[in-house]
C-alpha positions as CSV (number, residue, x, y, z in Angstrom):
1,M,-122.1,-165.2,103.5
2,N,-121.5,-169.1,103.6
3,E,-121.0,-170.5,100.0
4,N,-120.3,-174.2,99.1
5,I,-117.9,-175.9,97.2
6,L,-119.1,-178.9,95.3
7,V,-116.4,-181.6,94.0
8,T,-117.5,-184.6,92.1
9,I,-116.0,-187.4,90.8
10,E,-117.1,-188.1,87.9
11,S,-114.9,-191.0,86.4
12,K,-112.0,-192.9,88.1
13,Y,-110.8,-195.9,86.5
14,H,-107.2,-198.1,86.1
15,R,-105.5,-198.5,82.8
16,Q,-103.7,-202.0,83.1
17,Q,-102.0,-201.5,79.1
18,F,-100.5,-198.7,81.4
19,D,-100.3,-199.4,85.2
20,D,-101.4,-195.6,86.1
21,W,-105.3,-194.3,87.2
22,L,-107.3,-191.6,85.3
23,A,-109.8,-189.5,86.4
24,G,-112.2,-186.5,86.0
25,G,-114.8,-184.4,87.2
26,K,-115.8,-181.2,88.2
27,I,-116.2,-178.5,90.9
28,E,-118.9,-176.3,91.3
29,Y,-118.5,-172.9,93.4
30,K,-119.5,-169.1,93.3
31,G,-122.2,-170.5,90.9
32,K,-120.0,-171.4,88.1
33,T,-118.5,-174.9,87.0
34,Y,-114.7,-175.7,86.4
35,Y,-114.0,-179.1,85.4
36,W,-110.7,-180.8,85.7
37,S,-108.8,-184.2,85.2
38,A,-106.0,-186.2,86.5
39,Q,-103.6,-188.8,86.2
40,N,-101.7,-190.7,88.6
41,S,-98.7,-192.5,87.0
42,N,-98.0,-194.8,90.4
43,Y,-94.3,-193.7,90.0
44,G,-94.5,-192.0,93.4
45,F,-95.1,-189.0,91.8
46,G,-99.4,-189.0,93.2
47,W,-102.4,-187.5,91.5
48,E,-101.4,-184.3,88.8
49,V,-104.9,-182.4,88.5
50,E,-105.0,-180.2,85.7
51,P,-107.3,-177.2,84.9
52,I,-109.7,-178.9,81.6
53,T,-110.1,-175.2,79.4
54,E,-107.6,-173.1,81.8
55,E,-109.1,-169.9,80.5
56,D,-112.6,-171.2,82.3
57,W,-110.7,-170.9,85.7
58,S,-108.7,-168.0,85.0
59,N,-111.8,-165.5,87.7
60,L,-110.2,-167.9,90.5
61,T,-107.5,-166.6,92.3
62,E,-104.3,-168.0,92.5
63,D,-105.0,-169.1,96.5
64,E,-108.3,-170.4,95.4
65,Y,-107.0,-171.9,92.4
66,H,-104.4,-174.2,94.5
67,K,-106.8,-174.9,97.5
68,I,-109.1,-176.3,95.1
69,M,-106.6,-178.7,93.3
70,K,-105.7,-179.7,96.8
71,I,-109.2,-180.6,97.9
72,V,-109.8,-182.0,94.5
73,E,-105.8,-184.4,94.9
74,K,-107.2,-184.8,98.8
75,H,-110.7,-187.1,97.4
76,L,-109.4,-188.6,94.6
77,Y,-107.1,-190.4,97.6
78,D,-110.1,-191.1,99.3
79,H,-111.8,-193.0,97.4
80,K,-114.8,-191.0,97.7
81,I,-117.3,-189.2,94.5
82,E,-118.4,-186.3,95.8
83,Y,-118.2,-183.8,98.4
84,S,-119.5,-180.4,99.4
85,I,-117.4,-178.5,102.0
86,G,-118.5,-175.0,103.5
87,Y,-116.9,-172.1,101.9
88,S,-116.2,-170.4,105.3
89,G,-114.2,-173.2,106.1
90,F,-112.2,-173.4,102.5
91,N,-110.4,-170.2,103.4
C-alpha cells in the first residue's frame, strides 16, 4: 500500500522586531493530522521544528517522527507551501 504524507506550511513570516522567522502548519499522514510550529532565529541554528501537543504525535514511531521533522525542515528551506510525498519513498 502506498500512503502519502502531505506537508502544509500554513504560515511563515519574518518578525522585524526580533529578526527571526516563525512558521506553522500541519502534516497529514496515515489518516491523521499533526500540527507543528517552527522558529528560525537567524543565529546559525536553522529551523527548530516542534510538535504542537506532543501527545497527538505519540502514535508515531520515533523513526517516523524524526523523518517527518526533517521533511518539514527541508521544505521550510525550500520556500514551498505544500508537498505530497509517497510513503514508499518516505521509508
